[in-house]
N, C-alpha and C positions, 0 to 999 in steps of 0.2 A: 262655377257658371252652371248652368241648366242646361240640358240636352239641347234643346232649342238652339243657345247660342253655340254651343260645340260643334251644331248640324253646321248652323250660318258659316261660321271661321274656318269650317270644313272645305267647304262649298269653295268657298273663298281660295283656301289655300289650293286646291285641284287647280281651280280656274288662273292662280297665280302661278304656276308651277307649269302648267303649260303654255302659257304665255311668255315665261321663262325660257322654257324648250323652243318657241319660234320667235320670240322677237325678243325679249329680256323686256324688264318692269315691272313681274309680279309684285312686288314691295308694293309699288302705289295703289294695289287692290289689297291684300294682306292685312298691310298696316291698318287702313281706312276703317275696315271688318272691324278690328280687336276693336278699336276706340267704338265704333258704331253700335257692340252688344256693350259698351260700357264698361272696358278694360278705359284706366288713367291712359294717357297718351306715353308719359316714362317708361309705365309697365307693359304698355303694350310694343313700344321700341324694342323693350329688352326682349319680352317672348317671341317675337317675330325674329327678331338675333338669331338664337336658340333655336327656331324651327326651323331657320335656312340650312341648318351649318351640312344636313344628308344631303340637298342637293349641290352646295360647292363641294363636298367630299365626293361626290359620284361627275361632277364636268373635270376635276382636277385628273382624277384615274382615268379617265375616258381620254385623255390628252398626254398622258404619262408618258409615252414612247417620246414624245417631242421633247421633254423635258433630257433627254440622256445628252449627257455631255453638257451640261449646263449647272452640275451640280456646286460648281466653286461661284456662280453667279448668284444661283440660290441662296449658298450659306452666306452672300453677303444683303440678299435683299430678305430673305425669311425673319432675323432674326429683327431688323426696321420694320415688320409687317407685325408682327407679331408685338412687340411694342406700342405701336401708333394703334393698335388696336384694343389693348390694355387702356390704353395712354385714353384714345376716345369713349372709352367704356366708365373711366373715371370718372371724365369732366360729363359725361351725361349724367352718373348719381349726382352730379353737383348742381345740376341744373332741374329747380323746382315744376312742378307740371304745370302752373300758371305761366311759366317762361317760356318753359319748350312748348305747348301750346301756340306762342305767338309766334315761336321760331319756326314750327312746323309747316306753315304755308309755303313757305319761301324755300325751306327744303324742299320740298315738292315741288315747286318751282323748277326748281336746279337743275332736279332728277328730271322733270317733265324736257327740259330744254336740253341735259346732256342726250334724253333719249332722241331727240327732234335732229339731234346733228350726226347722230352714232355711226353714220356712212361717212359721212365728210368726215368724222374723226378717223376710221378706220381706214379711208384715203388719202389721211395726213401718214398715218404711221405705216403705209406701204409705199408711201410714195418716199415720205424718206429713209425707209430701209431698202432703198435700191442706190447703186452704183457710189454709197459709201466706201471710204476709206477702211482699210481694216488696223487701225490703227485704236488701240485699247483706252477708253476714256477711263478718266481719274474715279477712282473706288467713288469719293465724294459727290462726286457727277452721279453717279449710280444710285448714292442714298436717299441725299437731300431734298429732289422734287420726291420722292416716293414720301418720305415724312406729314405732309398732310394730308394727301391722299387716304393713309393708313387710319388716319386721327378721323377724319371724315365717316371711313367704312366704319369703325367700333362705337361713334356718336349714331349715325344714323343707317347708311349703311346702302340707300338704295340710289341707283347708279355708280355706287363703285368701281364696276367692274369696268364702266365706262373709262373712267377719271385716271383707273391706274394704269389699262389698254396704252392713254395717252402719254403719260407720264413716265411710263418705260418706254417708249415708241420717240420720245424725247431725248432721254438718258442713254437709250442703250442700243448698241449696232447689233441686230438679229434681223432674220424674216420675219414676216407678217404672222409663218404659222408658228414660229416658234416664239415671240413675242408673245401671243395668244393663250401657248401653253405656261409663259411665264404668268398670264395678267392673272391664270385660273389657280394657280395656286400661291401668287400672292393673295388674291382676294378671299381663297379659304383661307391661308392665316390671319388675313382679319378678322376674318367670321371667325372661327374657332379661337380665337385669341380674347376677342370681345366675350362670344358665348360662356369661357373659361370663364372668366372673372363673375360675367350677370348669374352662373350657377350660383355663389355662395353669397350672394345679396337678397335673397329671399324673395326679388321681385317677379320670379320669372311663376307665371301662371302654367303649372305642369299641364293640367289638361287641356290646354289651347295646345301646348306647346306639340305636346305627343301625338294630336291628333293632324296639326298641321301638318307636321313633317312626315306623316305619314301619308297624309293627302298630296303634299308635293311631289311627294316622291309618283306616286299614281297620274297626278296632274303631267308631270315630265314624261311620263310612259306614252301621254295619250297625245300629248302638244309632238310627238319625236313622230307618231302615229301618223298625225293629221297633217305634218309638215311639208307633203306634199300636194293638198289640198287647200290649204290657209296660205295667201299669200302674205309675209310676214310683215311689209313694208303696210297692209290693212288697216291687221292687228295693233302694230306697234300706233298708227295712227290714232285708233280708237281707244287704246289704254293713255296714250296723251290726252284725250281730251277730258278722258275718266279722271285722271292728276288734273288737270286744270278746274275740274268739276268739284274732285275733294278740294283743294288747293281754295278755293272760291267760298265753298261753306267754310272751310276755317278763319278765312279772312272775316266772315259777318260773322261767325260767332264770337 
């Protein structure tokens, strides 16, 4: 990649990291930029997945204290998340560029829809987590809904955190604070499993991945500082508008 290309993907990663810190949906900025500078869509998706790992890791460590006392639950969820992430990665590698390019606009629109209904999803999870009986839910019910979410995360990843939060709220009896912490750990596991698998495929554009990882961390820091100045709802609407435009461009192509 040229210096100009790396500058563009780096700027997109800064913006994407800031957006993730403020409202979520940064992938809707970073992935299209990779394809805009000429990276094939499957390779762009793989590179984007690898570049996002530090952000997921940081979010998980930030909520580590909320995970205390829930390791027995994580022992059930994390293996499913890891296997699902790898499964999604394998599925992606068996999708050629032309097919994936045809699917991408619908995946982006799905992510946009999830982002648009993020607050409603959060409210639904919070409502379910209140006033329920403490009877344990069967292990199968904890695991089965997570499988398709994990596979989706390994395959594309945009909006996966919202999907995981909704799935966990459906199948696990916890407060929203603890569900959110579990969501971070599960999302990181999905991402790191897919990324670790992709590392050995030879399809990662490492120059872009390294620049994006560093810039996304910087963007996350900037987003955190701007959190008191920019309303997340306004930013989320802007990201949704960008996502719709990007999806329309892919559809026209």
